[in-house]
C-alpha positions in Angstrom: 180.3 309.3 155.5 177.6 309.2 158.0 177.3 305.8 159.7 173.7 304.4 159.4 171.9 304.3 162.7 171.4 300.6 162.4 175.1 300.1 163.3 174.5 301.6 166.6 172.0 298.9 167.7 174.0 295.8 168.7 172.3 292.5 167.6 173.2 288.9 167.6 173.9 286.9 164.5 176.5 286.6 161.7 176.3 290.3 160.8 174.4 292.3 158.1 176.3 293.1 155.0 175.9 296.8 154.4 178.2 297.3 151.4 181.9 297.9 150.8 184.5 300.5 151.5 188.1 300.8 150.3 189.3 298.6 153.1 186.9 295.7 152.8 183.3 294.8 153.3 181.3 296.9 155.7 179.2 294.8 158.0 177.2 295.3 161.2 179.2 292.9 163.4 178.2 290.7 166.2 180.0 292.2 169.2 182.4 289.8 170.9 181.9 290.6 174.5 185.4 290.2 175.9 186.2 290.7 179.5 186.8 294.2 180.6 185.1 297.6 180.2 183.9 298.7 176.8 183.2 302.3 177.5 180.1 304.1 176.5 178.8 305.7 173.4 180.0 309.3 172.9 182.6 309.0 175.6 186.3 309.2 174.8 189.3 308.0 176.5 189.3 305.1 178.9 186.7 302.4 179.5 183.4 303.2 181.1 180.3 301.3 182.1 178.8 299.8 179.0 175.1 299.1 179.5 174.0 295.6 178.6 172.5 295.3 175.1 168.7 295.0 174.7 167.2 291.5 174.4 167.4 289.5 171.2 165.4 291.2 168.4 164.5 294.2 170.6 164.9 297.6 169.0 163.9 301.1 169.9 161.7 303.0 167.4 161.3 306.7 167.2 157.6 307.5 167.2 156.2 310.1 164.8 157.6 311.4 161.5 161.3 311.2 160.7 163.6 313.9 162.0 163.8 315.6 158.6 160.1 315.7 158.2 158.9 317.0 161.6 155.9 319.4 161.3 156.8 323.0 161.1 155.5 325.6 163.6 153.3 327.1 160.9 151.8 324.0 159.3 148.5 322.3 160.2 150.4 319.8 162.3 152.0 322.4 164.4 154.3 321.4 167.2 153.6 322.3 170.8 156.1 323.2 173.4 159.7 321.9 173.1 159.2 320.7 169.5 156.7 318.1 170.5 153.2 317.7 169.2 150.5 318.9 171.6 148.9 316.1 173.5 145.6 315.0 171.9 142.8 313.0 173.3 140.9 312.3 170.1 140.9 308.7 169.0 139.8 306.8 166.0 136.3 306.2 167.3 135.7 309.9 167.9 137.0 310.8 164.4 134.6 308.4 162.8 131.5 308.4 165.0 131.2 312.0 166.3 130.8 313.6 162.8 128.3 310.8 161.9 126.4 311.4 165.1 126.0 315.1 164.3 124.8 314.2 160.8 122.2 311.8 162.2 121.2 314.4 164.8 120.5 317.1 162.2 118.6 314.7 160.0 116.4 313.6 162.9 115.7 317.2 163.9 114.7 318.1 160.3 112.5 315.0 160.1 110.6 316.0 163.3 110.5 319.7 162.5 109.2 319.1 158.9 106.7 316.5 160.0 105.1 318.6 162.7 105.6 322.0 161.1 108.2 323.4 163.6 109.8 325.6 161.1 111.5 327.8 163.6 113.5 324.7 164.6 114.8 324.5 161.1 116.5 327.8 161.5 117.6 327.3 165.2 119.3 324.0 164.5 121.8 325.3 161.9 122.6 328.4 163.9 123.2 326.6 167.2 125.3 323.8 165.8 127.4 325.9 163.5 128.1 328.4 166.3 129.2 325.7 168.7 131.3 324.0 166.1 133.1 327.2 165.1 133.8 328.0 168.7 135.2 324.5 169.2 137.5 324.9 166.2 138.8 328.2 167.3 139.4 327.0 170.9 141.3 323.9 169.9 143.3 325.7 167.2 144.6 328.1 169.7 145.6 325.2 172.0 147.4 323.5 169.1 145.3 320.4 169.4 145.7 319.0 165.9 143.4 316.0 166.3 140.6 318.1 167.8 140.9 320.6 165.0 140.5 317.9 162.4 137.6 316.5 164.4 135.9 319.9 164.4 136.4 320.2 160.6 134.9 316.7 160.0 131.9 317.7 162.2 131.5 321.0 160.2 131.4 319.1 156.9 128.9 316.6 158.3 126.6 319.4 159.6 126.7 321.3 156.3 126.0 318.2 154.3 123.1 317.1 156.6 121.6 320.6 156.4 121.6 320.5 152.6 119.9 317.0 152.6 117.4 318.0 155.3 116.5 321.3 153.6 115.9 319.5 150.3 113.7 316.8 152.0 111.6 319.4 153.8 110.9 321.4 150.7 110.1 318.4 148.5 108.3 316.1 150.8 107.8 316.9 154.5 106.1 320.3 154.0 103.4 318.6 151.8 103.2 315.7 154.2 102.5 318.1 157.0 99.8 319.9 155.1 98.0 316.7 154.1 98.3 315.3 157.6 96.7 318.4 159.2 93.5 317.9 157.2 90.7 315.3 157.2 90.3 312.4 154.9 86.8 311.6 153.5 85.8 308.3 151.8 82.9 307.4 149.4 82.2 311.1 148.6 79.5 311.8 146.2 80.3 314.6 143.6 77.0 316.1 144.4 77.8 316.7 148.0 78.3 320.3 149.0 81.9 321.4 148.9 81.3 323.6 152.0 81.0 320.3 154.1 84.5 319.3 153.1 86.4 322.5 153.7 88.7 320.8 156.2 89.5 317.9 153.8 93.0 317.3 152.3 92.3 313.9 150.8 89.1 312.7 149.1 88.0 309.3 147.9 84.9 309.5 145.7 82.5 306.8 144.8 83.3 304.3 142.0 80.9 306.1 139.5 82.8 309.4 139.9 84.9 310.7 137.0 86.4 313.8 135.6 84.4 315.2 132.7 87.2 316.2 130.4 84.7 317.0 127.6 84.0 320.2 129.6 87.5 321.4 129.9 88.3 325.1 130.1 91.7 326.7 130.1 92.3 330.3 131.1 95.5 332.1 130.1 96.2 335.5 131.5 98.3 337.2 128.8 98.9 340.2 131.1 101.3 338.3 133.3 104.9 337.6 132.4 104.6 333.8 132.9 101.4 333.5 130.9 100.4 330.3 132.7 97.3 328.4 131.7 94.8 327.6 134.5 92.9 324.5 133.7 89.7 323.2 135.2 87.2 320.3 134.5 84.1 319.4 136.5 84.0 316.3 138.7 80.8 314.4 137.8 78.9 311.2 138.4 78.1 310.9 134.7 74.8 312.6 134.9 74.9 315.2 132.1 71.8 317.0 133.3 73.4 317.9 136.6 74.5 321.5 136.2 75.8 322.3 139.7 79.5 321.5 140.2 80.9 321.2 143.7 84.4 319.8 142.9 86.7 320.8 140.0 89.8 319.0 138.9 92.5 321.6 138.3 96.1 322.0 137.2 98.5 324.4 135.6 99.7 324.4 132.0 98.1 321.0 131.3 95.3 321.8 128.8 94.3 323.9 125.9 91.5 326.5 125.8 88.6 323.9 125.7 90.3 320.5 125.2 93.2 318.2 125.9 92.9 318.1 129.7 96.2 316.4 130.6 96.2 317.3 134.3 95.6 313.6 135.1 98.6 311.4 135.6 98.5 308.0 133.7 98.2 306.1 136.9 95.2 308.2 138.0 93.1 307.6 134.9 90.1 305.5 136.0 90.8 306.2 139.7 88.5 308.0 142.1 90.8 309.7 144.6 91.9 313.4 144.8 94.1 315.7 146.8 92.6 319.0 147.8 94.8 321.9 146.5 96.3 324.2 149.2 94.3 327.2 150.3 96.6 329.7 148.6 96.0 328.0 145.2 92.3 327.8 145.8 92.3 331.6 145.9 94.3 332.2 142.7 92.6 334.6 140.4 93.5 332.5 137.4 91.5 329.5 138.7 88.5 331.7 139.6 88.5 333.0 136.0 88.7 329.5 134.6 85.7 328.4 136.7 83.7 331.4 135.5 84.7 330.6 131.9 83.5 327.0 132.3 80.2 328.2 133.7 79.7 330.4 130.8 80.9 328.0 128.1 79.0 324.9 129.3 76.1 326.4 131.1 77.3 325.1 134.5 77.0 326.6 138.0 79.7 326.4 140.5 78.6 325.5 144.1 79.3 327.8 147.0 82.7 327.1 148.5 83.6 324.7 145.7 86.9 322.8 146.0 89.7 322.5 143.5 91.3 319.1 143.6 94.2 317.2 142.0 93.1 313.8 140.7 95.2 311.0 142.3 95.1 307.2 142.3 95.7 306.8 146.0 95.7 310.0 148.0 96.2 308.4 151.4 99.0 306.2 150.2 100.6 309.2 148.6 100.6 311.1 151.8 102.1 308.3 153.8 104.7 307.7 151.1 106.0 311.2 151.5 107.1 310.4 155.1 108.3 306.8 154.5 110.3 308.0 151.4 112.0 310.7 153.5 112.8 308.1 156.2 114.3 305.8 153.6 116.4 308.6 152.1 117.8 309.7 155.5 118.5 306.1 156.4 120.4 305.3 153.2 122.3 308.6 153.4 123.3 308.0 157.0 124.6 304.5 156.2 126.6 305.7 153.2 128.0 308.6 155.2 129.1 306.2 158.0 131.2 304.3 155.5 132.7 307.5 154.2 133.3 308.8 157.7 135.1 305.5 158.6 137.5 305.9 155.7 138.1 309.6 156.3 138.6 309.0 160.1 141.1 306.2 159.5 143.1 308.3 157.0 143.1 311.3 159.4 144.2 309.0 162.3 147.2 307.7 160.3 148.3 311.2 159.5 147.8 312.6 163.0 149.3 309.7 164.8 151.8 307.8 162.5 153.1 304.5 163.5 156.8 303.8 164.1 159.0 304.0 161.0 161.3 301.0 160.8 163.8 303.1 158.8 164.5 305.2 161.9 165.8 302.8 164.5 168.1 304.0 167.3 169.8 302.4 170.3 168.2 303.2 173.6 171.6 304.3 175.0 171.8 307.2 172.5 171.1 310.6 174.0 168.5 311.6 171.4 166.8 310.1 168.3 168.4 312.6 166.0 172.0 312.1 167.2 174.3 311.0 164.4 178.0 310.5 163.8 180.1 313.2 162.0 179.5 313.5 158.3 183.2 312.8 157.4 186.4 311.5 158.9 186.9 308.9 161.5 184.7 309.0 164.6 186.1 310.5 167.8 188.2 308.3 169.9 186.3 305.8 172.0 183.1 306.4 170.1 182.5 302.7 169.9 185.3 301.0 171.5 186.4 301.8 175.0 189.3 300.9 177.0 192.0 302.2 174.7 191.1 305.6 173.6 192.4 305.0 170.1 190.7 306.6 167.0 188.4 304.9 164.7 186.2 301.9 165.2 187.6 299.3 167.4 189.9 301.9 168.9 192.0 300.5 171.7 192.0 297.0 172.9 188.3 296.8 173.7 186.8 297.3 170.3 184.6 295.0 168.3 186.5 291.8 167.6 189.0 292.5 170.3 191.8 293.6 167.9 193.8 296.7 167.4 192.3 299.9 166.1 194.0 301.3 163.0 191.9 304.5 162.9 191.0 304.1 159.3 187.3 304.4 159.9 186.5 301.0 158.2 184.9 298.1 159.9 185.6 294.5 158.8 184.5 291.6 160.9 186.7 289.3 158.7 190.0 291.2 159.5 191.2 291.5 163.0 191.9 295.1 164.0 189.5 296.8 161.6 
C-alpha cells in the first residue's frame, strides 16, 4: 500500500512501530549510515549523493490545509496563481480592531449629530461608509485577497449594527435632548406669571406652593378621527381658587376621563414642582386647544394669552442631562461588548484563513513536493530508498537500511537483515 510519509523522514532512535505486514513488523528504522553512497530519493540505479539528514527532532511541515483539502477555485478561499493562496496582508489585529473602530466611529458621529441636531450627517455617514466598504469588498474580491474580503465583511456587519443602535438612540433620546438643550430653563416660576414671557423655555421649576389642580380636569375626545385620542388638560395653580386666569396647563394624551381621573402625572412627579414644556407642534394641536376651551367653559376659567402646555416632571433638568448620559453609557457598554465579540470572531477567521502546520502531514525536505507519494501498490522502484545496488524494494542493493541484502518483497524489518 502507500507508505506513510513519516517513513521518508529519517530520525534517530530505536524506531517507531507502525504495524505488521506478512513478513514481519513494520518499523520506521534508524538508518545505519555505513560508508559509501546511499543514492537519492526517487533516483534509480547506482549510488548518488545523499544529502545529510536534518538535525535531531527537526521535521519539515507543510503549511496550509492538507493536499486533499486545498481550497477550490470557486470557493471563498480561492487559490491564486499556481494553486497558491493569494498573498494577504491582513493580520489578527486588523481583523479584530478595524471593524470595532468603524463601529465606534459611527456611534461617535451619531452621538454628535444627534446632540447638536446635524441630521444631514445622520444620512451622509451611512451612505459614505457603506459605499466605501462595498467598493473595498469588490476590489479585494477581484484580487482574490481572502483575508481582506473577510475584513470587509466584518466591517460591513459592524457598520450595519452601529447604524441600528445609533438610529434607535437618536430617535429615543438624543432628539429630545437636543430640543430641551436649545431652550431656556427657568426656576422659581410663579403660576401667575405670563406665559408669553416664557415662550423660549423648555424646562420650568415652579415655586414650592405650585400644584396641578386635578379637580378641574377636562378631557376632549375627537370622535371624528380614527385614533379617537383623548386630549387632557388641568390648570397649574398656586392653590388660590379665586384666581381664574390660567397661564400654564398640565397636559397629556389618553390619561384622563372627561372631567376626572387626571393620570398624566407619573408617580415620581406627584408633589413635585417641575415641568417640561411640550414641543411647539404639540402646543398647536387642535385637540389640546379644544380641551382648553372646554375647561374654560366648564370651570369658568380664562386661558392667558400664549399659555403654555407642560408635562409635569420631578426633575426636568436632571431628566434632560440623563438623556445624554444614558446614551453615552449605552454606546460605551455596546462598544465594549462588541470588542469582545470582534476578538472572538477575528481569532476564528484568522485560524481559518491562515491555518497552522498540520503535524499529520510531515515530509522530508529532500522530497520534490509536499504531495509526492509512493505508488499505491507493489514494491517501490529500484533505488527508491537504498542506493548503491539498484535492487528492487526497500534496502535494495548493498547500501539499504541495515546494510543487508534487498529481497524486493516490499517489507521492512529492522530486526531481520536484508529486509
